C-alpha positions, 0 to 999 in steps of 0.5 A: 576125693569125690570127682563125680559132680552128681555123686558129690552133690548127693553127698553134700545134700545128705550132709546138709539135711542133718539139722546143723550148720556146716562150716565151709572148711569142714564140708570141703574136707568131707568132700575132698574138694576146695572151698571154692568148689563147695561154693559152686556146688551150693549154688547148684543146689540152690538152682535145683530148689534147695534153700541153702542158707549161708552165714558170713565169717572167716569160715562161713557155714551152710545149713538147709532151711525151710523153703516154699516147696519140698525138694527131694530128700536124700535118706541113708539106709537107716533113715529109709528103713525107719520111715518105711517101718513106721509108715507100714505099721501105721498103714497096716492098722489104720492108725488115726491120722495115717491117711491116704497121703501116708500110704502114697508116701509109703508106695513111693518109698518102697518102689525105690528101696533096694532089695537089701533094705526091703528085706530089712523092713520086712524082717523088722515088721515081722518081728514087731507087735504093734500096740494097736493090734486088735483095735481094728482089722489088720491089712497087709501094707503091700495091699495098700501100696498097690492100691495107692499106686493105681489111684495115683497112676490112674491104672486099673486094679484087679483083686479078689474080694470077700463080701460080708456074707462070705461070698468071694468074687474077682473085681476089675476096677478103676480105683478112685480114692482110698479112705481111712475112717480111723480103724478101717480102710476103704477103696472107692472105685468104679466096678467095670463088671457091674458098671457102677461105683462101689466101696470095698473094705480093704481088709477083705481084699486079697491078691491086688494086681495093677493091670497096667491099663490106664483110664480116664477118671470118671466123675464121682456122683457125690464129688467127694470120696468120703461123702460117697463112702458115708452114704454107702455105709448108711445104705448098707447099715454099716454106719450110724449118725451121732450127735454129741454135745461137749461141755468145752470149747471146740478147740479143746475137744478137737485136739482130743478127737480124730480129725476124720470124725469131722468139724465141731460146731460151736454152741451159742454160749461159746463154752460148748460145741456139738459133734455131728458125724457118721461113724462106722465103728461099733457103738461100744468103741465109739463110747470109749473114744468119747470118754477118752476125751476127758471132757464132759459130754451128752449124747443126743443120738442115736439111742444105741450110743446113749445106752452104750455110754450109760452101760460103760459108765455103770461098769466103770463105777462098779470097777471102783468098788463103790456102791 
């Protein structure tokens, strides 16, 4: 019998978060209490914001349903490990769709994981070879979680940085946002030593350290971290603007392209659409990504992408053995 009310509520909540309906009698038996106590505990959970739905009958049942807000989740050991491994794998390889919100979730989860579960997560991660390996630079998930924590907590961040030409330096920054372009992560931050805003490729960061010193957030010149990153990459020649016409409706193409590429503009005829985006990946990879949509398209610019698509098409034709 669970006599401690907080512990009993957590046990009850853990049971309800299983997607099924629980008869009141079964819950009472599991908890070692009366059905009346179960009803009182259900009322307490509702007061805490958990949307518990009750059904009428001789042995009325209870189930947790979707509500207007997300209350805290209670995870068992296996569930916590599974979520942490999945988030670490996605974050470390900049998988499409895994953005800053996922990294923040990983930072919160790892902060409260018991040491025994952290060891299990690390062991599983080390023993797993992700299918995305080689598609982009790998990043230690610990680096991202430290950065995400300092962004959320407005805490100054110190780290070692290796520039594109190999120059190494130590940086003290006020981190603003993490931005994922699909294959790479970037940190947009205010560099205190240089007294200016900077972007940093996260795969070139090492030894990140949260200093504990808080700061009041500054106003970013562009108002958007993604826009600041785009302009920064253009200045340094690390990005190029593309314009592609797809011969299919926007909703069809959007479902087959990563969201970070931006919105599609419908054409006047309604049966085609235009993509205008700034891309930081190699033109060869962009050509492959466009071809993977399975939709007919035409590249308007840049010339490098036009040539890359043409070369890809010629290689694929040769691969079929046709003259």
